[in-house]
C-alpha positions in Angstrom: 9.3 11.0 -25.7 10.5 7.5 -26.8 9.0 8.0 -30.2 10.8 11.3 -30.6 14.2 9.8 -29.7 13.6 6.9 -32.1 12.8 9.4 -34.9 16.0 11.4 -34.1 18.2 8.3 -34.0 16.3 6.7 -37.0 15.6 3.5 -35.0 12.4 1.5 -34.6 10.6 1.9 -31.4 11.0 -1.8 -30.6 14.7 -1.9 -31.5 17.1 -3.4 -29.0 18.8 -0.1 -28.2 15.8 0.8 -25.9 16.0 -1.8 -23.2 13.0 -2.5 -21.0 14.7 -2.1 -17.7 14.7 0.6 -15.0 17.7 2.3 -16.5 15.7 3.4 -19.6 14.3 6.4 -17.7 17.8 7.9 -17.3 18.7 7.2 -20.9 15.5 8.8 -22.3 15.2 11.8 -20.1 19.0 12.5 -20.3 18.6 12.7 -24.1 15.6 15.0 -23.8 17.4 17.3 -21.3 20.5 17.4 -23.5 18.4 18.9 -26.4 16.7 21.5 -24.2 18.0 25.1 -23.8 20.2 25.5 -20.7 20.6 21.8 -20.3 22.7 22.0 -17.2 20.0 23.8 -15.2 17.3 21.4 -16.3 19.5 18.4 -15.5 20.0 19.6 -11.9 16.4 20.4 -11.6 15.3 17.1 -13.0 17.5 14.9 -10.8 16.6 17.0 -7.7 12.9 16.4 -8.5 13.7 12.7 -8.9 15.3 12.6 -5.4 12.2 14.4 -3.9 9.8 11.9 -5.5 11.9 9.0 -4.2 12.0 10.4 -0.7 8.3 11.0 -0.7 7.6 7.4 -1.8 10.0 6.0 0.9 8.3 8.1 3.7 4.9 7.1 2.5 5.7 3.3 2.3 7.6 3.3 5.6 4.7 5.1 7.5 2.2 2.7 6.0 4.1 -0.4 7.0 4.8 0.9 10.5 1.2 2.0 11.1 -0.2 -1.3 9.9 2.2 -3.3 12.2 1.4 -1.1 15.2 -2.3 -1.4 14.7 -2.1 -5.2 14.2 0.6 -6.2 16.8 0.6 -3.2 19.1 0.8 -5.1 22.4 3.8 -7.2 21.2 5.6 -4.2 19.7 5.1 -2.1 22.9 6.6 -4.9 25.0 9.7 -5.3 22.7 10.3 -1.6 21.9 10.2 1.4 24.2 8.4 3.7 21.8 7.4 4.5 18.3 10.7 6.0 17.3 12.7 2.9 18.2 10.3 0.7 16.2 10.5 3.0 13.2 14.3 2.9 13.4 14.3 -0.9 13.5 12.1 -1.1 10.4 14.3 1.4 8.5 17.5 -0.4 9.4 16.0 -3.8 8.5 14.8 -2.5 5.1 18.3 -0.9 4.5 20.1 -4.2 5.2 17.8 -6.3 3.0 18.1 -3.7 0.2 21.9 -3.8 0.0 21.7 -6.7 -2.5 20.2 -4.4 -5.1 23.3 -2.2 -5.2 25.8 -5.0 -5.8 27.1 -5.9 -9.3 24.3 -8.4 -9.8 21.7 -6.2 -8.1 19.9 -5.4 -11.4 19.0 -9.1 -11.8 17.6 -9.4 -8.3 15.8 -6.1 -8.8 14.1 -7.3 -12.0 13.1 -10.6 -10.4 11.5 -8.7 -7.4 9.9 -6.1 -9.6 8.3 -8.7 -12.0 7.1 -11.3 -9.5 6.4 -9.0 -6.5 5.6 -5.5 -7.8 3.6 -6.6 -10.9 2.0 -10.0 -10.5 1.4 -9.9 -6.8 0.3 -6.3 -6.8 -2.4 -6.9 -9.4 -3.7 -10.0 -7.6 -3.8 -8.4 -4.1 -5.4 -5.2 -5.5 -8.1 -7.3 -7.2 -8.8 -9.3 -4.0 -9.0 -6.1 -1.9 -11.4 -4.6 -4.4 -13.6 -7.6 -4.2 -13.5 -7.6 -0.4 -14.5 -3.9 -0.3 -17.0 -3.7 -3.1 -18.7 -7.1 -2.6 -18.3 -8.4 0.9 -18.0 -5.1 2.8 -20.5 -3.5 0.5 -20.5 -0.5 -1.7 -23.3 1.0 0.3 -21.2 0.8 3.5 -18.4 2.6 1.7 -20.7 5.3 0.5 -22.2 5.7 4.0 -18.7 6.1 5.5 -17.7 8.7 2.9 -21.0 10.5 3.5 -20.3 10.7 7.2 -16.7 11.9 6.7 -17.2 14.4 3.8 -20.8 15.5 4.8 -22.1 15.0 1.3 -23.3 12.0 -0.7 -20.7 10.7 -3.2 -21.7 9.9 -6.7 -23.3 6.6 -7.4 -20.7 6.2 -10.1 -18.1 5.2 -7.5 -20.3 2.3 -6.3 -20.7 1.1 -9.9 -16.9 1.2 -10.3 -16.2 -0.7 -7.1 -18.7 -3.4 -7.8 -18.6 -3.9 -11.6 -16.3 -1.8 -13.8 -13.0 -2.0 -11.9 -13.2 -5.7 -11.2 -13.8 -6.4 -14.9 -10.8 -4.3 -15.8 -8.6 -6.2 -13.3 -9.9 -9.5 -14.7 -9.1 -8.4 -18.3 -5.6 -7.4 -17.2 -5.0 -10.7 -15.5 -6.3 -12.7 -18.4 -4.2 -10.8 -21.0 -1.2 -10.9 -18.8 -1.6 -14.7 -18.2 -1.8 -15.3 -22.0 1.4 -13.3 -22.7 3.3 -14.6 -19.6 6.8 -15.7 -20.5 10.0 -16.4 -18.7 11.9 -13.5 -17.2 14.6 -12.1 -19.6 17.2 -9.5 -19.2 16.9 -6.7 -21.8 14.7 -9.0 -23.9 17.7 -11.1 -24.9 19.1 -13.4 -22.2 16.8 -15.7 -20.2 17.3 -15.8 -16.5 18.3 -19.2 -15.0 15.5 -21.5 -14.1 16.2 -21.1 -10.4 15.4 -17.4 -10.7 12.0 -18.2 -12.0 11.4 -20.7 -9.3 12.4 -18.2 -6.6 10.2 -15.6 -8.2 7.1 -17.9 -8.2 7.9 -18.8 -4.5 7.9 -15.1 -3.6 4.6 -14.7 -5.5 3.1 -17.7 -3.6 4.3 -16.4 -0.2 2.6 -13.0 -0.9 -0.6 -14.6 -2.3 -0.8 -17.1 0.6 -1.6 -14.3 3.0 -5.2 -14.3 1.7 -6.1 -17.9 2.4 -4.1 -17.9 5.7 -6.1 -15.0 7.1 -9.3 -16.5 5.6 -8.7 -19.7 7.6 -7.9 -17.7 10.7 -11.2 -15.7 10.3 -13.2 -19.0 9.9 -11.5 -20.4 13.0 -12.5 -17.4 15.1 -16.2 -17.6 14.2 -18.6 -19.2 16.7 -20.9 -20.8 14.1 -21.2 -24.6 13.8 -21.6 -25.4 10.1 -19.0 -24.5 7.4 -21.6 -22.4 5.5 -22.5 -20.5 8.7 -18.9 -20.0 9.5 -18.2 -18.5 6.0 -21.3 -16.3 6.3 -20.3 -15.0 9.7 -16.7 -14.4 8.6 -17.9 -12.4 5.6 -20.2 -10.3 7.7 -18.6 -6.8 8.1 -17.9 -5.7 11.7 -19.1 -2.1 11.8 -18.7 -1.6 15.6 -16.2 1.0 16.5 -13.9 -0.5 19.1 -12.5 1.7 21.9 -8.8 2.3 21.9 -7.0 -0.5 23.7 -4.2 0.0 26.3 -1.4 -1.1 24.0 -1.7 1.7 21.4 0.6 4.6 21.5 -1.8 7.5 22.1 -1.0 11.2 22.2 -1.2 13.0 25.5 -4.6 14.4 26.4 -5.3 18.0 25.6 -6.6 19.9 28.7 -8.1 23.4 28.5 -6.9 25.6 31.4 -8.3 29.1 31.7 -9.1 29.1 28.0 -5.4 28.1 27.2 -4.4 24.8 25.6 -2.0 22.9 27.7 -0.7 19.3 27.4 -1.1 17.4 30.6 1.9 15.6 32.0 1.8 11.9 32.7 3.7 12.2 35.9 2.0 15.2 37.5 -1.4 16.9 37.8 -2.3 20.2 36.3 -4.1 22.7 38.4 -6.6 25.4 37.5 -10.0 25.3 36.1 -10.5 22.8 33.3 -13.2 22.2 30.8 -14.0 18.9 29.3 -15.6 18.2 26.0 -17.9 15.3 25.5 -17.6 13.3 22.3 -20.7 12.0 20.6 -20.7 8.3 19.8 -19.9 7.6 16.2 -22.7 6.2 14.0 -22.3 2.7 12.6 -23.8 1.2 9.6 -25.1 -2.3 9.3 -25.0 -4.6 6.3 -28.3 -3.3 4.9 -27.5 0.4 5.6 -29.4 0.7 9.0 -27.7 3.1 11.4 -26.9 2.5 15.0 -24.7 3.9 17.8 
């Protein structure tokens, strides 16, 4: 698409008129839509599609953040909030307030700083560390065993090779090439940002990357071993036991079968009639070497 526009405008593909900023998508696709038949229809359809994609991304990100916080700090959240809806509202309002800076006159500068240091550098580093944790410490065989239990068929061994070898090498190559071409942040490849912007960006990157050593020290502190080597070995040992749900998770109401009819039992009253209960088999667990247990 960009090459076609450059050919029509008789410009080089690396010319300054195509700026490497988020606004380029509106410039490029607007030019493409303008040259299509019935451009008004395609313009409305395109921007409606853009809104749907943005809403889908926001819902997915918000649900991921809320679910992770509820699973990690469920007891504290339940004490401070009366339910899931109130906590979700608090997260959405907090994100809205902190995002107002991006729609100010200088918002594009803050956006580029956050996008470069947080969404690019930090994302690559965190993804590489997560891949190492899953493929090497947790074990590719444990991942394959879990997928086999869920999907009821054995996944391809190609996935284990990717988790343990191919994808980590690709990430290392990306980080090495990115580090060699790392430069100061610039606006539209012309004007350098002030030095304090780079300092703030690297501070944000350090805060995000510091999560890994902080939780590593916390895991070492919780171990019961004596020596440092034994502590590291115990901390890296995957915990495969399935813990029962604790009392501070928001759980759905139990489903009770009454006279072959599904009814939701009330928390304040009792439901009469004949009921049937279903026993749940204990889930299998897999050890470090692939042995199964209950």
